[in-house]
C-alpha positions as CSV (number, residue, x, y, z in Angstrom):
1,X,2.3,2.1,-3.6
2,X,5.5,1.4,-5.6
3,X,7.0,4.8,-4.6
4,X,6.3,3.9,-0.9
5,X,8.4,0.7,-1.3
6,X,11.1,2.6,-3.1
7,X,11.3,5.2,-0.4
8,X,11.4,2.6,2.4
9,X,14.1,0.6,0.6
10,X,16.1,3.8,0.1
11,X,15.8,4.8,3.7
12,X,16.9,1.3,4.9
13,X,19.9,1.5,2.5
14,X,20.8,4.9,3.8
15,X,20.5,3.8,7.5
16,X,22.7,0.8,6.8
17,X,25.2,2.8,4.8
18,X,25.5,5.5,7.5
19,X,25.2,3.0,10.3
20,X,28.6,1.5,9.7
21,X,30.2,5.0,10.0
22,X,28.3,5.9,13.2
23,X,28.8,2.6,15.0
24,X,31.7,0.5,13.8
25,X,30.3,-2.7,15.4
26,X,27.2,-2.3,13.2
27,X,28.1,-4.3,10.1
28,X,25.4,-5.0,7.6
29,X,27.2,-6.7,4.8
30,X,26.5,-6.6,1.1
31,X,22.7,-6.7,1.4
32,X,22.7,-2.9,1.8
33,X,24.0,-2.5,-1.7
34,X,21.5,-5.1,-2.9
35,X,18.7,-2.8,-1.6
36,X,20.0,0.2,-3.6
37,X,20.1,-1.9,-6.7
38,X,16.5,-3.0,-6.2
39,X,15.5,0.6,-5.7
40,X,17.2,1.7,-8.9
41,X,15.6,-1.2,-10.8
42,X,12.2,-0.3,-9.4
43,X,12.6,3.4,-10.4
44,X,13.6,2.5,-13.9
45,X,10.7,0.1,-14.3
46,X,8.3,2.8,-12.9
47,X,9.6,5.4,-15.3
48,X,9.3,3.0,-18.3
49,X,5.7,2.2,-17.2
50,X,6.3,-1.5,-16.9
51,X,5.2,-1.7,-13.3
C-alpha cells in the first residue's frame, strides 16, 4: 500500500517537473518539490521499518 502511494507521488512529481518544460504556461509552483521530499521520506521510513 505504501509503495503505491510512493509511486503515485513520484509520477505526479515527474509530470509536474516535465510539464513546465513541455508547456511553459503550465506552472505548478513549489508543491512539486514538496511531493518528491514526501516520497523520499516515505522510502526512508519504509526501509527503516518504521511504517
